[in-house]
N, C-alpha and C positions, 0 to 999 in steps of 0.2 A: 876732601880726599883727592890727592893727585894720582892719576892713573899712569902706569908705565907706558913708555913710548910704544913698545911692541903691542901692548894691549890696545892702545888707541888705533894702531894700524890695522889690527885684526877687526876691531869694532867698525872702522871705516869700511873696510873691504866687504865684510859680511853684511853690514847695515845698509850699504848702498844697494846691494843686490836684493835685500829684503824689502827695501822701500819700493824698488821697481816691481818686484814680484807681487807685493800686496796691491800696488796701484793698478797693475795690468791684469789682475785676475778678477777677484770678487768686486773690486771697487770700480772697474771700468767696463766690464762686459755689459752690464745693464745700461750704460750710457751709450755704448756703441750699437747695441741691438736695434734701437729704433731706426738707425741708418741702414742696418743690414737686412731687416725684415722685408721691406719691399723689393730689394734687389735680389734676394734669394727666394722670393715668393712664399714666405712663411706666414703663418698666423701666430697669434700670441702663445697658443699652446705649444706649438712646435718650437718657438723661441725659448720658452721656459724649460724645455727638455735639456737645453744646453746648460742651464744653471744646475739642474739636477745632476747631470753627468759630471760637471765641474766639482760639485760638492762630494759626490760619491767617489770620484777618482782621488780627490785630496784625502778623504778619510781612509779609503781602503788601501791606498799606497803609503800610508804613514809609517809602515814597518819597513818599507823598501830602503830608506836611507840607513837604517841600522844594519841591514844586510851588506850594503856596499861599503859602509864604514868598516865593518868587521873584515870584509874581503880585501879591501884596499885601504882607504883612509877617508877622512872627512873632506879633504881637499879634492880628491877624485870625485867624491859624491857631489860636491857643489859644481864641479865641471860638468858632470852628467846632467845636473839640473839646468845649467845654462844652455846646454845643447838641446835639452828637451823643450825648454821655453822657446828657443830659437825655432825649432821645428813647429811648435804650436802656433807661434805668430805667423810663420810662413803659411801654414795650413789654413789658418783663418783668413789671411790676406788673399789667398788664391781660391777660397771656397766658391764652387759653382753651384752647389746644392746644399740643402739642410744636412744631408748625411756627412759631408765633409766638414761642415760647421760643427757637428757633434764630435767628430774625431778631434778637431782642434780644441774644443772645450775640454774633452777628456785629457788631452795632452797638457793643457793648462793646469789641470788638477794634479797630474803626476809631477809636473815641474814645481808646483807649489810645495809639494812634500820634499822633493829632492834638494831644493835650493834654500829651504826655510829653516825653521827653528831647530830641528833635530841636529843637523851637522853644525850649524852656526853656534848653538849653545854648547855643544860638545867642545868646539874649539875655544870659545871664549871662557868657558868654565875652567879649562886647563891652564890658561895664561894668568889669571888673576883670581884666585880663590878668595882672598881676603875682601875684595871689592866686588864679589860676584853679583850681589843684588843690584848694585849701581850699574854695572856693566850690562847685565841682562835687561834692566829697565831701560837703559839708553838704546839698546838694540831693538827692543819691542816698540819703543817710541818712534824709531825711524820707520818701522812698518806702518804704524798708525798714521804717521805723517804722509806716507805714500797714499794711504787710503783717503786722506783728507784732500790732498792736492790733485789727485789724478782725474776726477771728473772734469776739472777745468782744463787739464792737459789734453784730455780726449777731444773736447769741443774745439780747443784752440788748434790742435793738430789737424782735425778734420776740416776746419774752416781754412786753415792756411795751406794745406797740401792737397785739397781737392777731393776728399772722400774717405770713407771708412777703410777701404783697402790700403790707402796710403798711410793711415794711422797704424795698422798692424805691421806694414813693412818698416815704418819708422821705429816701432818698438823692437823689431827684429834687429835693426841696425844698432839700437841703443844697447840691447842686452849683449850683442856680440862685442861691442867695444868695452862696456863696463865689466862684462864677465871675464874678458881676457885680462884686464887690469887687475881685477879682484883675485882671480886665481893665481896670478903671478905674485901677489902679496901674501896670500893666506899660507900659514904654516901651522902645524900642530906642535904644541910644546912638548919637547922630549922629557921623559922622566929623568930627574937629575941624580937621584940617590937611591940606595937600597932602602932607606927609611921611608921615602915616598912610595916605593913599590909595596912595602909592608903595610903602610897606612891605607893605600888603595885596596889592597887585597883584604884587609881586616874589615873595611867598611863596605865592601862590594857585595851587594845582593845580586843574585842571579835573577833573570826574568821569572823563572818558575817559582822562586822564593817570593818575589814581590807579588806575583799573581795569587799567592795564598794568604795575603794579608788584607784585612778590611780597609786599611789606609789607602791602598791602591785604588779601590773602587769608590771610596769617598772622594778622592781627588778626581777620578774619572767622571763622577757624577757632576762635580762642579764645572769642569771644562765642557762637558756635554750640555749642561743647562745653559751656559753662557753662549755657546755656539747656536743652540736652539733659538735663544733670544735674538742673537745677531742676525741670523738668516731671516727670521720673521720680521724684525724691525726694518731691515734693508728692503724687504719685499713690499711692505705695506704702509710704512709710516706716512709718506707724502700723500698717498691715496686716501688713507684714513683721515688725516688732518684736513684735507680739502673737503672730504665728505661731511665732516662735522662743522664746517663753516670757517675754518682757518684759511687765511689767504695763502696762495701758492708761495708768495714771497716769504712770509713768516715760516711756512712749512720748510722751505729750502734752507732758510737761515738756521732753524732749529736743528735740521739734519747736519748742517755744517758744524754747529757747536758740538753736537754729539761726536762727530768724527774728530774734531780737535781735542776733545777730552780723551778720546781713545788714544790719541798720540801723546798727550801730556801726562796722563796719570801713571803709566809705567815708569817714566823717569822720576816723577815726584815720589811715588811709592817705593821705588828702588833706593831712594835716599834714606828711607826710614825703616826698611824691611829688617835690617840688622838689629834695630832697637826693639821693634814690636814683636818680631817672630813671624814665621810663615803662616802659622795657623790663624793668628789674629788678622794678618793681611788678607787671607782668603775669606774669612768670615766677613770682614769689612767690605770687600768687593761684592760679595753676594748680597749683603744688606743694602749697599748703595744701589745695586742694580734692581733689587726688589722695589725700593722706593721709586726708582726711575720708571719702572713699568706701571706702577700705580699712577704716577704722574702722566704717563702716556694715555692710560685709560680715562683719566679725568681731564685730558688736555684741551680745555676750553678757554684758557687764559694764558697770557705770555709768561707770568711767573711760574705756573705749573708746567708749562712746556720747557722752561729752563731747567726745572727740577728733573724732568724726563731726560733732557739732553745730557746733563751732567751725570745723572745717575746711571743711565744705560751705557753711555760712552766711557765714563770714568770707571764704572764697575767692570766692564769688559776688559779694559786695560789692566786693572788691578788683579782680576781673577787670573788672567793669562800669565801675568808675572808670578803670582803666588803659586800657581800650580807648577810652573817650570822650576821654581826655586825649591818647592817642597819635595818634588820627586828626586832631585839631586841630593837634597839634604837628608831625606829619609832613607834612600836606597843607594847612595854613593855615586861616584863618578864613573867607575870602570864600565858598567853596563848601562849607563844612562841612555844612550841612543835606543837600545832595544826597549827599555822600560818606558821611556817617553813616547816612542812610536806606538807601542801597544796601548798606552793610555789614550793617544789621539784617535785610535780606532773608534772610540765611543762617540766621537764628534759626528759620525755619520748620521746620528739621530737627528741632526739639524735639517736633513732633507724633509723630515716630516712636518716641520713647523709651518712653512708657507702653505703646504697642501691642506693641513688640518684647519689652520686659521681661515684660509680662503673658503673652505667648505662650511665652516660655522657661519661665516659672514654671508654666504649665499643662502643658508637656511634661515638665519635670524635677522639679517640686515644690519648686524652690529659687529664691531671689532672689539669693543671694550670688554665683553665677556671673556674672550680669549686672552686679552692682555691681563685681566685679573687672574685668570687661571695660570698663566705663565709666571706671574708674580708669586702665586702660591707655591709653584714648583721651586722657585728660587728660595723662598722662605724656608721650606722644608729642607732644602739642601744646606742652607746656612745653619739650621738647627743641628743637622747631622754632623756638619763640619766642626761645629763648636765642641764636639766630643772627641775630635781627632787628637791622637797621641802618637809620638814617634813609635814605629814598629820595633819589636824586639826579636832578634834572631835567636835561633837555637844556640844555646851556650851563653845567652844573656848579653850579646853584643848589641850596642846601640850606636847608630851613626854618630861620628864625631861632630862637635859644634852644633848639635841639635838644639833648636830653640822653639820647637813646636809646642 
């Protein structure tokens, strides 16, 4: 399928920002922290608070883009996100104390929401409805690519420019340049006809209507579960694998494969979403990730570790794509930013993952029990998702083109 030139421009502009944002938030903070800790006089507990604040800020600010899109538009929202990230990088670069580091980490979380999926998918969904799944998949793949590449970018920049402060200043310069270019390109598609207005209004669920459907909460449980897995895996995979006797080199390679699958699967699944339907895609992602977590719990051989890497990384990419598609397909495009942002609020549960798993490991000396437990949560979520049906509004209206 060939994409329109305008769609490609919007995909490039929003995708590059998403790549940088994904790379410089969750995927790089943990790599920079070992360099920041001695300089700021922090212990590991203090350093970990920054991760908690980043996750909380990203989750609790997920409704903010919907507010700014309604007040202004998605382009202004992305501009505000660029400015927020610029302020975050500058704050982190200039941090003299842990308190200022916490402020920078919180700003990273807000920038994560403002520049990310809510405004970008609102723009992309407007320009090419027929190829929506492919476009969304390509966009999410670019974010996954940022996550896979950025640890290397961090180390290279720190080594080449002389320290962790130089890394954050470099990121500030990068987002200033790319953000200016992207915002100059981004445009929202104007509604072209009365027929389009009528179709949007016919299929448009309000946020309050969506919140009264079980479908909204089933989708929310799926995205919350995969964020819970992602935060836990990012925190403990390498430590766990080295603890059970896997070499550091193999552990790092496994983690890299997982990140690569996170990048590749949204694009791969975006190509088939229109044929299999969003419900099947969501169930598939949850099943794949369940198998991956069992593989991690049993991770004593290379083949099993590859199952983990493909399952968890590929499952995450598939679930994120499927939830974004299903929310727009089930509830329409008009109020998508508010509905998607509200759904993302449930991802704040991810802050519990590392804390609970770490506590269980302290008490039992084992991580595999927690990993089996997380696999069970995914399996139960998959079973509930298998019963998902498109919601029906009062008056019997069903969203158009529904394939759930």
